[in-house]
C-alpha positions in Angstrom: 0.0 0.0 0.0 1.1 3.6 -0.5 3.0 5.1 2.3 3.0 8.9 2.9 6.1 10.6 4.4 5.8 14.0 6.0 8.9 16.2 6.3 9.8 19.9 6.9 8.7 20.4 10.5 10.8 22.0 13.2 11.1 24.7 15.8 10.3 28.2 14.8 9.6 31.5 16.5 6.1 33.0 16.4 5.6 34.9 13.1 8.0 32.6 11.3 7.4 30.2 8.4 7.8 26.6 7.5 7.2 24.5 4.4 6.0 21.0 4.9 6.2 18.2 2.2 4.2 15.0 1.9 5.7 12.5 -0.5 4.2 9.1 -1.6 6.3 6.0 -1.4 5.5 2.7 -2.9 2.8 4.0 -5.2 0.9 7.1 -6.2 -2.3 9.0 -5.3 -3.2 9.8 -8.8 -6.7 11.2 -9.2 -7.4 11.7 -5.5 -7.8 14.8 -3.3 -5.3 15.2 -0.5 -5.4 16.9 2.8 -3.3 18.1 5.7 -4.3 17.4 9.3 -2.8 18.2 12.7 -2.9 16.9 16.2 -1.8 18.9 19.3 -1.2 17.3 22.7 -4.4 16.4 24.4 -6.5 17.3 21.3 -8.1 15.3 18.5 -6.7 15.3 15.1 -8.2 18.2 13.1 -8.5 19.2 9.5 -6.2 21.9 8.2 -6.4 22.1 4.4 -7.4 20.0 1.4 -6.7 20.1 -2.4 -8.3 18.3 -5.3 -6.4 16.4 -7.9 -6.4 19.3 -10.3 -6.0 22.0 -7.6 -9.3 23.5 -8.6 -10.9 22.9 -5.2 -9.0 24.1 -2.2 -10.3 24.5 1.4 -8.8 25.6 4.7 -9.8 25.5 8.3 -10.8 28.9 9.5 -7.9 29.0 11.9 -5.3 29.0 9.1 -7.0 30.9 6.3 -4.8 33.7 5.0 -1.7 32.2 6.6 -1.3 28.7 5.1 -1.2 27.6 1.5 -1.7 24.1 0.2 -0.3 23.0 -3.2 0.7 19.9 -5.0 3.1 18.7 -7.7 1.5 15.7 -9.2 4.5 14.9 -11.4 6.5 14.4 -8.2 3.7 12.8 -6.3 4.1 15.4 -3.6 1.8 17.7 -1.6 3.0 20.9 0.2 1.9 23.1 3.0 3.4 26.6 3.2 2.8 28.0 6.7 3.4 31.7 7.3 2.8 33.9 10.3 2.9 30.9 12.6 1.3 31.1 16.0 2.0 29.1 19.2 -1.5 27.5 18.7 -0.2 26.0 15.4 2.1 23.7 17.5 1.1 20.1 16.6 2.1 17.0 14.7 1.2 17.5 11.1 -0.1 14.6 8.9 -1.1 14.2 5.3 -3.6 11.8 3.9 -6.2 11.3 1.2 -9.3 13.5 1.5 -11.8 12.4 2.6 -10.0 10.2 5.1 -10.2 6.6 4.0 -11.9 4.2 6.5 -9.4 2.3 8.7 -6.6 4.4 7.3 -3.0 4.0 8.5 -1.5 7.3 9.5 2.1 8.1 9.0 4.5 9.4 11.6 3.8 13.0 10.8 6.2 15.9 11.3 6.4 18.0 14.4 5.9 21.7 14.2 6.7 23.7 17.3 6.1 27.4 17.5 7.6 29.3 20.4 6.4 32.6 21.9 
């Protein structure tokens, strides 16, 4: 089955930027919409952004609108999340997956984003 590997996380000061990448390994996600999700300590995993196969349909959580940008490079089987003006409340482990989330999905390890005050 296709494995998704998230990279690009790290420690950043409030107001800074990070660019996350999600690359498919062992297959492709041709024709499918993809999304970014995040989970902070003690909280449920939540939706962040989604993008259709052709990039015609893009949606964001209200909490990140105007600050985050989702994009994809289908030739490289990669999805990106550009995060600007980061806030401490953005601190979480960020995951990518198909959208809608497939039933009984196996989540990857994610990438840790920590925003300091």
